[in-house]
HTML snippet that shows the backbone in 3Dmol.js (N, CA, C, O; Angstrom):
<script src="https://3Dmol.org/build/3Dmol-min.js"></script>
<div id="view" style="width:600px;height:400px;position:relative"></div>
<script>
const pdb = `
ATOM      1  N   MET A   1     130.915 126.554 152.474  1.00  0.00           N
ATOM      2  CA  MET A   1     130.428 127.791 151.929  1.00  0.00           C
ATOM      3  C   MET A   1     129.419 128.366 152.931  1.00  0.00           C
ATOM      4  O   MET A   1     128.608 127.642 153.509  1.00  0.00           O
ATOM      5  N   SER A   2     129.492 129.633 153.109  1.00  0.00           N
ATOM      6  CA  SER A   2     128.593 130.249 154.085  1.00  0.00           C
ATOM      7  C   SER A   2     127.213 130.453 153.471  1.00  0.00           C
ATOM      8  O   SER A   2     127.049 130.526 152.253  1.00  0.00           O
ATOM      9  N   ASP A   3     126.258 130.539 154.334  1.00  0.00           N
ATOM     10  CA  ASP A   3     124.878 130.738 153.873  1.00  0.00           C
ATOM     11  C   ASP A   3     124.724 132.061 153.138  1.00  0.00           C
ATOM     12  O   ASP A   3     123.979 132.138 152.161  1.00  0.00           O
ATOM     13  N   THR A   4     125.393 133.071 153.573  1.00  0.00           N
ATOM     14  CA  THR A   4     125.288 134.389 152.950  1.00  0.00           C
ATOM     15  C   THR A   4     125.811 134.339 151.526  1.00  0.00           C
ATOM     16  O   THR A   4     125.197 134.903 150.621  1.00  0.00           O
ATOM     17  N   LEU A   5     126.951 133.663 151.316  1.00  0.00           N
ATOM     18  CA  LEU A   5     127.522 133.547 149.980  1.00  0.00           C
ATOM     19  C   LEU A   5     126.603 132.736 149.077  1.00  0.00           C
ATOM     20  O   LEU A   5     126.413 133.094 147.914  1.00  0.00           O
ATOM     21  N   LEU A   6     126.041 131.675 149.577  1.00  0.00           N
ATOM     22  CA  LEU A   6     125.128 130.846 148.799  1.00  0.00           C
ATOM     23  C   LEU A   6     123.886 131.639 148.398  1.00  0.00           C
ATOM     24  O   LEU A   6     123.432 131.545 147.257  1.00  0.00           O
ATOM     25  N   VAL A   7     123.340 132.411 149.319  1.00  0.00           N
ATOM     26  CA  VAL A   7     122.167 133.239 149.024  1.00  0.00           C
ATOM     27  C   VAL A   7     122.530 134.288 147.981  1.00  0.00           C
ATOM     28  O   VAL A   7     121.723 134.564 147.094  1.00  0.00           O
ATOM     29  N   ALA A   8     123.701 134.871 148.059  1.00  0.00           N
ATOM     30  CA  ALA A   8     124.140 135.888 147.110  1.00  0.00           C
ATOM     31  C   ALA A   8     124.299 135.286 145.719  1.00  0.00           C
ATOM     32  O   ALA A   8     123.894 135.906 144.735  1.00  0.00           O
ATOM     33  N   ILE A   9     124.869 134.112 145.615  1.00  0.00           N
ATOM     34  CA  ILE A   9     125.051 133.446 144.312  1.00  0.00           C
ATOM     35  C   ILE A   9     123.697 133.095 143.707  1.00  0.00           C
ATOM     36  O   ILE A   9     123.471 133.324 142.518  1.00  0.00           O
ATOM     37  N   ILE A  10     122.812 132.550 144.499  1.00  0.00           N
ATOM     38  CA  ILE A  10     121.470 132.200 144.006  1.00  0.00           C
ATOM     39  C   ILE A  10     120.731 133.461 143.555  1.00  0.00           C
ATOM     40  O   ILE A  10     120.083 133.464 142.509  1.00  0.00           O
ATOM     41  N   SER A  11     120.831 134.519 144.340  1.00  0.00           N
ATOM     42  CA  SER A  11     120.173 135.778 143.992  1.00  0.00           C
ATOM     43  C   SER A  11     120.730 136.326 142.680  1.00  0.00           C
ATOM     44  O   SER A  11     119.976 136.821 141.842  1.00  0.00           O
ATOM     45  N   ALA A  12     122.050 136.240 142.499  1.00  0.00           N
ATOM     46  CA  ALA A  12     122.677 136.735 141.270  1.00  0.00           C
ATOM     47  C   ALA A  12     122.210 135.931 140.059  1.00  0.00           C
ATOM     48  O   ALA A  12     121.907 136.505 139.013  1.00  0.00           O
ATOM     49  N   VAL A  13     122.151 134.615 140.196  1.00  0.00           N
ATOM     50  CA  VAL A  13     121.720 133.769 139.084  1.00  0.00           C
ATOM     51  C   VAL A  13     120.263 134.070 138.730  1.00  0.00           C
ATOM     52  O   VAL A  13     119.926 134.192 137.552  1.00  0.00           O
ATOM     53  N   VAL A  14     119.410 134.187 139.726  1.00  0.00           N
ATOM     54  CA  VAL A  14     118.000 134.488 139.484  1.00  0.00           C
ATOM     55  C   VAL A  14     117.851 135.866 138.840  1.00  0.00           C
ATOM     56  O   VAL A  14     117.064 136.029 137.908  1.00  0.00           O
ATOM     57  N   THR A  15     118.587 136.843 139.319  1.00  0.00           N
ATOM     58  CA  THR A  15     118.522 138.205 138.768  1.00  0.00           C
ATOM     59  C   THR A  15     118.987 138.228 137.322  1.00  0.00           C
ATOM     60  O   THR A  15     118.340 138.842 136.474  1.00  0.00           O
ATOM     61  N   ILE A  16     120.097 137.570 137.031  1.00  0.00           N
ATOM     62  CA  ILE A  16     120.623 137.529 135.658  1.00  0.00           C
ATOM     63  C   ILE A  16     119.630 136.802 134.749  1.00  0.00           C
ATOM     64  O   ILE A  16     119.382 137.242 133.626  1.00  0.00           O
ATOM     65  N   THR A  17     119.070 135.710 135.219  1.00  0.00           N
ATOM     66  CA  THR A  17     118.099 134.959 134.420  1.00  0.00           C
ATOM     67  C   THR A  17     116.863 135.815 134.130  1.00  0.00           C
ATOM     68  O   THR A  17     116.380 135.842 132.998  1.00  0.00           O
ATOM     69  N   ALA A  18     116.359 136.501 135.128  1.00  0.00           N
ATOM     70  CA  ALA A  18     115.193 137.354 134.944  1.00  0.00           C
ATOM     71  C   ALA A  18     115.496 138.495 133.975  1.00  0.00           C
ATOM     72  O   ALA A  18     114.663 138.838 133.136  1.00  0.00           O
ATOM     73  N   THR A  19     116.671 139.071 134.089  1.00  0.00           N
ATOM     74  CA  THR A  19     117.073 140.159 133.194  1.00  0.00           C
ATOM     75  C   THR A  19     117.170 139.667 131.765  1.00  0.00           C
ATOM     76  O   THR A  19     116.687 140.337 130.852  1.00  0.00           O
ATOM     77  N   VAL A  20     117.781 138.516 131.548  1.00  0.00           N
ATOM     78  CA  VAL A  20     117.922 137.957 130.203  1.00  0.00           C
ATOM     79  C   VAL A  20     116.547 137.668 129.602  1.00  0.00           C
ATOM     80  O   VAL A  20     116.314 137.957 128.429  1.00  0.00           O
ATOM     81  N   ILE A  21     115.652 137.110 130.380  1.00  0.00           N
ATOM     82  CA  ILE A  21     114.303 136.811 129.886  1.00  0.00           C
ATOM     83  C   ILE A  21     113.570 138.099 129.526  1.00  0.00           C
ATOM     84  O   ILE A  21     112.909 138.170 128.490  1.00  0.00           O
ATOM     85  N   THR A  22     113.686 139.118 130.379  1.00  0.00           N
ATOM     86  CA  THR A  22     113.020 140.393 130.120  1.00  0.00           C
ATOM     87  C   THR A  22     113.551 141.052 128.854  1.00  0.00           C
ATOM     88  O   THR A  22     112.774 141.530 128.028  1.00  0.00           O
ATOM     89  N   VAL A  23     114.868 141.077 128.700  1.00  0.00           N
ATOM     90  CA  VAL A  23     115.472 141.677 127.509  1.00  0.00           C
ATOM     91  C   VAL A  23     115.075 140.889 126.266  1.00  0.00           C
ATOM     92  O   VAL A  23     114.741 141.491 125.246  1.00  0.00           O
ATOM     93  N   TRP A  24     115.101 139.590 126.322  1.00  0.00           N
ATOM     94  CA  TRP A  24     114.743 138.754 125.176  1.00  0.00           C
ATOM     95  C   TRP A  24     113.282 138.991 124.767  1.00  0.00           C
ATOM     96  O   TRP A  24     112.975 139.099 123.580  1.00  0.00           O
ATOM     97  N   ALA A  25     112.385 139.071 125.760  1.00  0.00           N
ATOM     98  CA  ALA A  25     110.967 139.310 125.461  1.00  0.00           C
ATOM     99  C   ALA A  25     110.773 140.691 124.835  1.00  0.00           C
ATOM    100  O   ALA A  25     109.978 140.847 123.908  1.00  0.00           O
ATOM    101  N   GLY A  26     111.489 141.681 125.333  1.00  0.00           N
ATOM    102  CA  GLY A  26     111.391 143.029 124.770  1.00  0.00           C
ATOM    103  C   GLY A  26     111.887 143.083 123.332  1.00  0.00           C
ATOM    104  O   GLY A  26     111.276 143.727 122.480  1.00  0.00           O
ATOM    105  N   MET A  27     112.983 142.411 123.071  1.00  0.00           N
ATOM    106  CA  MET A  27     113.525 142.382 121.705  1.00  0.00           C
ATOM    107  C   MET A  27     112.567 141.664 120.762  1.00  0.00           C
ATOM    108  O   MET A  27     112.402 142.068 119.611  1.00  0.00           O
ATOM    109  N   ARG A  28     111.943 140.613 121.245  1.00  0.00           N
ATOM    110  CA  ARG A  28     110.988 139.876 120.413  1.00  0.00           C
ATOM    111  C   ARG A  28     109.777 140.745 120.085  1.00  0.00           C
ATOM    112  O   ARG A  28     109.293 140.746 118.953  1.00  0.00           O
ATOM    113  N   LYS A  29     109.294 141.486 121.084  1.00  0.00           N
ATOM    114  CA  LYS A  29     108.156 142.381 120.870  1.00  0.00           C
ATOM    115  C   LYS A  29     108.521 143.484 119.879  1.00  0.00           C
ATOM    116  O   LYS A  29     107.717 143.824 119.012  1.00  0.00           O
ATOM    117  N   GLN A  30     109.711 144.038 119.996  1.00  0.00           N
ATOM    118  CA  GLN A  30     110.155 145.076 119.063  1.00  0.00           C
ATOM    119  C   GLN A  30     110.263 144.523 117.646  1.00  0.00           C
ATOM    120  O   GLN A  30     109.920 145.212 116.686  1.00  0.00           O
ATOM    121  N   ALA A  31     110.728 143.306 117.509  1.00  0.00           N
ATOM    122  CA  ALA A  31     110.842 142.686 116.193  1.00  0.00           C
ATOM    123  C   ALA A  31     109.464 142.497 115.568  1.00  0.00           C
ATOM    124  O   ALA A  31     109.298 142.698 114.365  1.00  0.00           O
ATOM    125  N   GLN A  32     108.481 142.116 116.368  1.00  0.00           N
ATOM    126  CA  GLN A  32     107.117 141.959 115.864  1.00  0.00           C
ATOM    127  C   GLN A  32     106.540 143.303 115.431  1.00  0.00           C
ATOM    128  O   GLN A  32     105.892 143.405 114.389  1.00  0.00           O
ATOM    129  N   GLN A  33     106.782 144.334 116.242  1.00  0.00           N
ATOM    130  CA  GLN A  33     106.289 145.668 115.890  1.00  0.00           C
ATOM    131  C   GLN A  33     106.958 146.169 114.606  1.00  0.00           C
ATOM    132  O   GLN A  33     106.310 146.788 113.762  1.00  0.00           O
ATOM    133  N   ALA A  34     108.246 145.899 114.469  1.00  0.00           N
ATOM    134  CA  ALA A  34     108.953 146.315 113.266  1.00  0.00           C
ATOM    135  C   ALA A  34     108.399 145.598 112.037  1.00  0.00           C
ATOM    136  O   ALA A  34     108.299 146.193 110.963  1.00  0.00           O
ATOM    137  N   ALA A  35     108.043 144.342 112.188  1.00  0.00           N
ATOM    138  CA  ALA A  35     107.467 143.587 111.066  1.00  0.00           C
ATOM    139  C   ALA A  35     106.115 144.173 110.665  1.00  0.00           C
ATOM    140  O   ALA A  35     105.811 144.276 109.477  1.00  0.00           O
ATOM    141  N   VAL A  36     105.311 144.553 111.643  1.00  0.00           N
ATOM    142  CA  VAL A  36     104.011 145.159 111.348  1.00  0.00           C
ATOM    143  C   VAL A  36     104.210 146.508 110.657  1.00  0.00           C
ATOM    144  O   VAL A  36     103.536 146.805 109.670  1.00  0.00           O
ATOM    145  N   GLN A  37     105.120 147.314 111.163  1.00  0.00           N
ATOM    146  CA  GLN A  37     105.395 148.611 110.556  1.00  0.00           C
ATOM    147  C   GLN A  37     105.906 148.447 109.125  1.00  0.00           C
ATOM    148  O   GLN A  37     105.538 149.226 108.246  1.00  0.00           O
ATOM    149  N   GLN A  38     106.733 147.464 108.889  1.00  0.00           N
ATOM    150  CA  GLN A  38     107.250 147.216 107.541  1.00  0.00           C
ATOM    151  C   GLN A  38     106.122 146.802 106.606  1.00  0.00           C
ATOM    152  O   GLN A  38     106.089 147.216 105.447  1.00  0.00           O
ATOM    153  N   ALA A  39     105.203 145.990 107.104  1.00  0.00           N
ATOM    154  CA  ALA A  39     104.061 145.573 106.280  1.00  0.00           C
ATOM    155  C   ALA A  39     103.193 146.769 105.918  1.00  0.00           C
ATOM    156  O   ALA A  39     102.730 146.876 104.782  1.00  0.00           O
ATOM    157  N   VAL A  40     102.967 147.665 106.864  1.00  0.00           N
ATOM    158  CA  VAL A  40     102.182 148.875 106.590  1.00  0.00           C
ATOM    159  C   VAL A  40     102.899 149.746 105.564  1.00  0.00           C
ATOM    160  O   VAL A  40     102.275 150.259 104.634  1.00  0.00           O
ATOM    161  N   THR A  41     104.204 149.913 105.732  1.00  0.00           N
ATOM    162  CA  THR A  41     104.985 150.710 104.786  1.00  0.00           C
ATOM    163  C   THR A  41     104.951 150.093 103.397  1.00  0.00           C
ATOM    164  O   THR A  41     104.808 150.810 102.407  1.00  0.00           O
ATOM    165  N   ASP A  42     105.076 148.794 103.313  1.00  0.00           N
ATOM    166  CA  ASP A  42     105.019 148.114 102.011  1.00  0.00           C
ATOM    167  C   ASP A  42     103.668 148.331 101.333  1.00  0.00           C
ATOM    168  O   ASP A  42     103.605 148.581 100.129  1.00  0.00           O
ATOM    169  N   THR A  43     102.585 148.232 102.114  1.00  0.00           N
ATOM    170  CA  THR A  43     101.247 148.438 101.565  1.00  0.00           C
ATOM    171  C   THR A  43     101.079 149.866 101.055  1.00  0.00           C
ATOM    172  O   THR A  43     100.541 150.084  99.970  1.00  0.00           O
ATOM    173  N   LYS A  44     101.539 150.828 101.834  1.00  0.00           N
ATOM    174  CA  LYS A  44     101.445 152.227 101.412  1.00  0.00           C
ATOM    175  C   LYS A  44     102.266 152.468 100.156  1.00  0.00           C
ATOM    176  O   LYS A  44     101.830 153.190  99.259  1.00  0.00           O
ATOM    177  N   LEU A  45     103.434 151.880 100.085  1.00  0.00           N
ATOM    178  CA  LEU A  45     104.300 152.042  98.923  1.00  0.00           C
ATOM    179  C   LEU A  45     103.657 151.437  97.677  1.00  0.00           C
ATOM    180  O   LEU A  45     103.732 152.017  96.594  1.00  0.00           O
ATOM    181  N   GLU A  46     103.036 150.286  97.826  1.00  0.00           N
ATOM    182  CA  GLU A  46     102.348 149.653  96.691  1.00  0.00           C
ATOM    183  C   GLU A  46     101.207 150.533  96.192  1.00  0.00           C
ATOM    184  O   GLU A  46     101.026 150.693  94.985  1.00  0.00           O
ATOM    185  N   GLU A  47     100.439 151.103  97.113  1.00  0.00           N
ATOM    186  CA  GLU A  47      99.321 151.969  96.732  1.00  0.00           C
ATOM    187  C   GLU A  47      99.843 153.232  96.040  1.00  0.00           C
ATOM    188  O   GLU A  47      99.284 153.668  95.033  1.00  0.00           O
ATOM    189  N   LEU A  48     100.897 153.805  96.573  1.00  0.00           N
ATOM    190  CA  LEU A  48     101.479 154.997  95.961  1.00  0.00           C
ATOM    191  C   LEU A  48     102.012 154.689  94.569  1.00  0.00           C
ATOM    192  O   LEU A  48     101.851 155.493  93.650  1.00  0.00           O
ATOM    193  N   THR A  49     102.637 153.548  94.409  1.00  0.00           N
ATOM    194  CA  THR A  49     103.139 153.132  93.097  1.00  0.00           C
ATOM    195  C   THR A  49     101.987 152.985  92.113  1.00  0.00           C
ATOM    196  O   THR A  49     102.102 153.390  90.956  1.00  0.00           O
ATOM    197  N   ARG A  50     100.877 152.407  92.565  1.00  0.00           N
ATOM    198  CA  ARG A  50      99.699 152.252  91.701  1.00  0.00           C
ATOM    199  C   ARG A  50      99.168 153.618  91.273  1.00  0.00           C
ATOM    200  O   ARG A  50      98.831 153.818  90.106  1.00  0.00           O
ATOM    201  N   GLU A  51      99.093 154.554  92.214  1.00  0.00           N
ATOM    202  CA  GLU A  51      98.589 155.885  91.892  1.00  0.00           C
ATOM    203  C   GLU A  51      99.519 156.616  90.929  1.00  0.00           C
ATOM    204  O   GLU A  51      99.054 157.317  90.030  1.00  0.00           O
ATOM    205  N   VAL A  52     100.816 156.461  91.107  1.00  0.00           N
ATOM    206  CA  VAL A  52     101.775 157.100  90.207  1.00  0.00           C
ATOM    207  C   VAL A  52     101.638 156.526  88.799  1.00  0.00           C
ATOM    208  O   VAL A  52     101.706 157.266  87.818  1.00  0.00           O
ATOM    209  N   ARG A  53     101.447 155.227  88.698  1.00  0.00           N
ATOM    210  CA  ARG A  53     101.263 154.621  87.378  1.00  0.00           C
ATOM    211  C   ARG A  53     100.007 155.155  86.698  1.00  0.00           C
ATOM    212  O   ARG A  53     100.016 155.443  85.502  1.00  0.00           O
ATOM    213  N   LEU A  54      98.926 155.285  87.469  1.00  0.00           N
ATOM    214  CA  LEU A  54      97.699 155.850  86.904  1.00  0.00           C
ATOM    215  C   LEU A  54      97.935 157.283  86.430  1.00  0.00           C
ATOM    216  O   LEU A  54      97.489 157.672  85.351  1.00  0.00           O
ATOM    217  N   HIS A  55      98.636 158.054  87.243  1.00  0.00           N
ATOM    218  CA  HIS A  55      98.927 159.447  86.877  1.00  0.00           C
ATOM    219  C   HIS A  55      99.799 159.512  85.631  1.00  0.00           C
ATOM    220  O   HIS A  55      99.551 160.324  84.740  1.00  0.00           O
ATOM    221  N   ASN A  56     100.809 158.670  85.565  1.00  0.00           N
ATOM    222  CA  ASN A  56     101.699 158.675  84.399  1.00  0.00           C
ATOM    223  C   ASN A  56     100.938 158.312  83.135  1.00  0.00           C
ATOM    224  O   ASN A  56     101.165 158.903  82.079  1.00  0.00           O
ATOM    225  N   ASN A  57     100.036 157.346  83.237  1.00  0.00           N
ATOM    226  CA  ASN A  57      99.228 156.969  82.080  1.00  0.00           C
ATOM    227  C   ASN A  57      98.366 158.151  81.642  1.00  0.00           C
ATOM    228  O   ASN A  57      98.246 158.430  80.449  1.00  0.00           O
ATOM    229  N   PHE A  58      97.773 158.836  82.604  1.00  0.00           N
ATOM    230  CA  PHE A  58      96.962 160.013  82.307  1.00  0.00           C
ATOM    231  C   PHE A  58      97.823 161.109  81.684  1.00  0.00           C
ATOM    232  O   PHE A  58      97.410 161.747  80.715  1.00  0.00           O
ATOM    233  N   ALA A  59      99.006 161.328  82.230  1.00  0.00           N
ATOM    234  CA  ALA A  59      99.904 162.373  81.715  1.00  0.00           C
ATOM    235  C   ALA A  59     100.357 162.052  80.291  1.00  0.00           C
ATOM    236  O   ALA A  59     100.575 162.971  79.501  1.00  0.00           O
ATOM    237  N   GLN A  60     100.500 160.794  79.951  1.00  0.00           N
ATOM    238  CA  GLN A  60     100.895 160.418  78.600  1.00  0.00           C
ATOM    239  C   GLN A  60      99.737 160.605  77.624  1.00  0.00           C
ATOM    240  O   GLN A  60      99.955 160.972  76.470  1.00  0.00           O
ATOM    241  N   ARG A  61      98.524 160.359  78.071  1.00  0.00           N
ATOM    242  CA  ARG A  61      97.366 160.465  77.184  1.00  0.00           C
ATOM    243  C   ARG A  61      96.908 161.899  77.011  1.00  0.00           C
ATOM    244  O   ARG A  61      96.300 162.219  75.990  1.00  0.00           O
ATOM    245  N   MET A  62      97.171 162.764  77.955  1.00  0.00           N
ATOM    246  CA  MET A  62      96.655 164.128  77.918  1.00  0.00           C
ATOM    247  C   MET A  62      97.103 164.915  76.683  1.00  0.00           C
ATOM    248  O   MET A  62      96.255 165.568  76.075  1.00  0.00           O
ATOM    249  N   PRO A  63      98.365 164.898  76.275  1.00  0.00           N
ATOM    250  CA  PRO A  63      98.738 165.633  75.058  1.00  0.00           C
ATOM    251  C   PRO A  63      97.986 165.141  73.821  1.00  0.00           C
ATOM    252  O   PRO A  63      97.661 165.936  72.939  1.00  0.00           O
ATOM    253  N   VAL A  64      97.712 163.856  73.752  1.00  0.00           N
ATOM    254  CA  VAL A  64      96.950 163.300  72.628  1.00  0.00           C
ATOM    255  C   VAL A  64      95.535 163.881  72.642  1.00  0.00           C
ATOM    256  O   VAL A  64      95.013 164.281  71.602  1.00  0.00           O
ATOM    257  N   VAL A  65      94.923 163.924  73.815  1.00  0.00           N
ATOM    258  CA  VAL A  65      93.577 164.471  73.940  1.00  0.00           C
ATOM    259  C   VAL A  65      93.578 165.956  73.570  1.00  0.00           C
ATOM    260  O   VAL A  65      92.673 166.420  72.877  1.00  0.00           O
ATOM    261  N   GLU A  66      94.580 166.699  74.023  1.00  0.00           N
ATOM    262  CA  GLU A  66      94.667 168.128  73.692  1.00  0.00           C
ATOM    263  C   GLU A  66      94.781 168.332  72.187  1.00  0.00           C
ATOM    264  O   GLU A  66      94.155 169.236  71.634  1.00  0.00           O
ATOM    265  N   GLU A  67      95.557 167.520  71.536  1.00  0.00           N
ATOM    266  CA  GLU A  67      95.697 167.636  70.076  1.00  0.00           C
ATOM    267  C   GLU A  67      94.380 167.304  69.392  1.00  0.00           C
ATOM    268  O   GLU A  67      93.997 167.971  68.430  1.00  0.00           O
ATOM    269  N   GLN A  68      93.688 166.289  69.873  1.00  0.00           N
ATOM    270  CA  GLN A  68      92.386 165.944  69.295  1.00  0.00           C
ATOM    271  C   GLN A  68      91.384 167.083  69.486  1.00  0.00           C
ATOM    272  O   GLN A  68      90.580 167.358  68.596  1.00  0.00           O
ATOM    273  N   ILE A  69      91.430 167.732  70.626  1.00  0.00           N
ATOM    274  CA  ILE A  69      90.531 168.867  70.880  1.00  0.00           C
ATOM    275  C   ILE A  69      90.835 170.007  69.907  1.00  0.00           C
ATOM    276  O   ILE A  69      89.912 170.645  69.402  1.00  0.00           O
ATOM    277  N   LYS A  70      92.107 170.268  69.641  1.00  0.00           N
ATOM    278  CA  LYS A  70      92.469 171.308  68.676  1.00  0.00           C
ATOM    279  C   LYS A  70      91.899 170.985  67.300  1.00  0.00           C
ATOM    280  O   LYS A  70      91.337 171.854  66.635  1.00  0.00           O
ATOM    281  N   VAL A  71      92.045 169.740  66.880  1.00  0.00           N
ATOM    282  CA  VAL A  71      91.530 169.327  65.573  1.00  0.00           C
ATOM    283  C   VAL A  71      90.010 169.481  65.537  1.00  0.00           C
ATOM    284  O   VAL A  71      89.454 169.973  64.556  1.00  0.00           O
ATOM    285  N   ILE A  72      89.348 169.062  66.608  1.00  0.00           N
ATOM    286  CA  ILE A  72      87.884 169.176  66.674  1.00  0.00           C
ATOM    287  C   ILE A  72      87.463 170.638  66.606  1.00  0.00           C
ATOM    288  O   ILE A  72      86.516 170.976  65.895  1.00  0.00           O
ATOM    289  N   ASN A  73      88.152 171.506  67.334  1.00  0.00           N
ATOM    290  CA  ASN A  73      87.825 172.937  67.315  1.00  0.00           C
ATOM    291  C   ASN A  73      87.991 173.518  65.914  1.00  0.00           C
ATOM    292  O   ASN A  73      87.159 174.311  65.472  1.00  0.00           O
ATOM    293  N   HIS A  74      89.052 173.134  65.214  1.00  0.00           N
ATOM    294  CA  HIS A  74      89.252 173.626  63.843  1.00  0.00           C
ATOM    295  C   HIS A  74      88.141 173.124  62.932  1.00  0.00           C
ATOM    296  O   HIS A  74      87.654 173.869  62.082  1.00  0.00           O
ATOM    297  N   ARG A  75      87.742 171.885  63.098  1.00  0.00           N
ATOM    298  CA  ARG A  75      86.667 171.342  62.253  1.00  0.00           C
ATOM    299  C   ARG A  75      85.357 172.060  62.535  1.00  0.00           C
ATOM    300  O   ARG A  75      84.589 172.338  61.614  1.00  0.00           O
ATOM    301  N   ILE A  76      85.101 172.360  63.794  1.00  0.00           N
ATOM    302  CA  ILE A  76      83.888 173.104  64.152  1.00  0.00           C
ATOM    303  C   ILE A  76      83.930 174.495  63.529  1.00  0.00           C
ATOM    304  O   ILE A  76      82.937 174.961  62.970  1.00  0.00           O
ATOM    305  N   GLN A  77      85.083 175.157  63.627  1.00  0.00           N
ATOM    306  CA  GLN A  77      85.210 176.488  63.029  1.00  0.00           C
ATOM    307  C   GLN A  77      85.001 176.433  61.515  1.00  0.00           C
ATOM    308  O   GLN A  77      84.346 177.306  60.945  1.00  0.00           O
ATOM    309  N   ASP A  78      85.556 175.411  60.866  1.00  0.00           N
ATOM    310  CA  ASP A  78      85.373 175.258  59.427  1.00  0.00           C
ATOM    311  C   ASP A  78      83.894 175.035  59.100  1.00  0.00           C
ATOM    312  O   ASP A  78      83.375 175.615  58.146  1.00  0.00           O
ATOM    313  N   LEU A  79      83.221 174.203  59.885  1.00  0.00           N
ATOM    314  CA  LEU A  79      81.804 173.955  59.656  1.00  0.00           C
ATOM    315  C   LEU A  79      80.975 175.219  59.877  1.00  0.00           C
ATOM    316  O   LEU A  79      80.065 175.522  59.106  1.00  0.00           O
ATOM    317  N   GLU A  80      81.304 175.947  60.939  1.00  0.00           N
ATOM    318  CA  GLU A  80      80.581 177.195  61.197  1.00  0.00           C
ATOM    319  C   GLU A  80      80.824 178.211  60.096  1.00  0.00           C
ATOM    320  O   GLU A  80      79.898 178.910  59.683  1.00  0.00           O
ATOM    321  N   ALA A  81      82.058 178.300  59.615  1.00  0.00           N
ATOM    322  CA  ALA A  81      82.375 179.231  58.529  1.00  0.00           C
ATOM    323  C   ALA A  81      81.636 178.827  57.255  1.00  0.00           C
ATOM    324  O   ALA A  81      81.121 179.686  56.539  1.00  0.00           O
ATOM    325  N   GLY A  82      81.580 177.540  56.971  1.00  0.00           N
ATOM    326  CA  GLY A  82      80.853 177.049  55.801  1.00  0.00           C
ATOM    327  C   GLY A  82      79.364 177.308  55.932  1.00  0.00           C
ATOM    328  O   GLY A  82      78.702 177.628  54.945  1.00  0.00           O
ATOM    329  N   GLU A  83      78.833 177.175  57.133  1.00  0.00           N
ATOM    330  CA  GLU A  83      77.415 177.426  57.367  1.00  0.00           C
ATOM    331  C   GLU A  83      77.091 178.900  57.179  1.00  0.00           C
ATOM    332  O   GLU A  83      76.046 179.242  56.626  1.00  0.00           O
ATOM    333  N   LYS A  84      77.976 179.768  57.632  1.00  0.00           N
ATOM    334  CA  LYS A  84      77.766 181.202  57.441  1.00  0.00           C
ATOM    335  C   LYS A  84      77.771 181.557  55.971  1.00  0.00           C
ATOM    336  O   LYS A  84      76.981 182.390  55.527  1.00  0.00           O
ATOM    337  N   LYS A  85      78.667 180.923  55.199  1.00  0.00           N
ATOM    338  CA  LYS A  85      78.702 181.180  53.757  1.00  0.00           C
ATOM    339  C   LYS A  85      77.404 180.713  53.108  1.00  0.00           C
ATOM    340  O   LYS A  85      76.858 181.395  52.241  1.00  0.00           O
ATOM    341  N   ASN A  86      76.910 179.548  53.530  1.00  0.00           N
ATOM    342  CA  ASN A  86      75.658 179.035  52.970  1.00  0.00           C
ATOM    343  C   ASN A  86      74.483 179.930  53.332  1.00  0.00           C
ATOM    344  O   ASN A  86      73.579 180.118  52.518  1.00  0.00           O
ATOM    345  N   VAL A  87      74.479 180.475  54.520  1.00  0.00           N
ATOM    346  CA  VAL A  87      73.384 181.343  54.947  1.00  0.00           C
ATOM    347  C   VAL A  87      73.429 182.636  54.154  1.00  0.00           C
ATOM    348  O   VAL A  87      72.379 183.132  53.746  1.00  0.00           O
ATOM    349  N   LYS A  88      74.621 183.205  53.919  1.00  0.00           N
ATOM    350  CA  LYS A  88      74.756 184.465  53.188  1.00  0.00           C
ATOM    351  C   LYS A  88      74.354 184.283  51.717  1.00  0.00           C
ATOM    352  O   LYS A  88      73.682 185.139  51.142  1.00  0.00           O
ATOM    353  N   VAL A  89      74.766 183.178  51.125  1.00  0.00           N
ATOM    354  CA  VAL A  89      74.479 182.940  49.718  1.00  0.00           C
ATOM    355  C   VAL A  89      72.983 182.649  49.543  1.00  0.00           C
ATOM    356  O   VAL A  89      72.351 183.169  48.624  1.00  0.00           O
ATOM    357  N   GLY A  90      72.442 181.845  50.395  1.00  0.00           N
ATOM    358  CA  GLY A  90      71.059 181.393  50.233  1.00  0.00           C
ATOM    359  C   GLY A  90      70.092 182.393  50.654  1.00  0.00           C
ATOM    360  O   GLY A  90      68.887 182.156  50.577  1.00  0.00           O
TER     361      GLY A  90
END
`;
const viewer = $3Dmol.createViewer("view");
viewer.addModel(pdb, "pdb");
viewer.setStyle({}, {cartoon: {color: "spectrum"}});
viewer.zoomTo();
viewer.render();
</script>
C-alpha cells in the first residue's frame, strides 16, 4: 500500500470520527435545551391552569353575590320606606 493511500484512509477515518462526535454532541445539547424548554412550558401551563381555576371559581360565585346584593338593596329600600312612614306619622 502506498503512503499516500494510507494517509488518505487515516485522514478519512479521523474526519468521519470527528464529524460523528461533533454531530452527536450537538444533538445531545439540543436534547438538553428541549428538555429545559419543555420544563418551562410545563411550569407556565400549570400556572395558567391555576389562574383559570381561580377565575372559574370567581365566575361561578359572582352571580350568587349579585343576587345577594339585589336582595340587600331591596331590604334597604324597604327599611328606608318604613323609616319614612315612621317619620311622617310621628
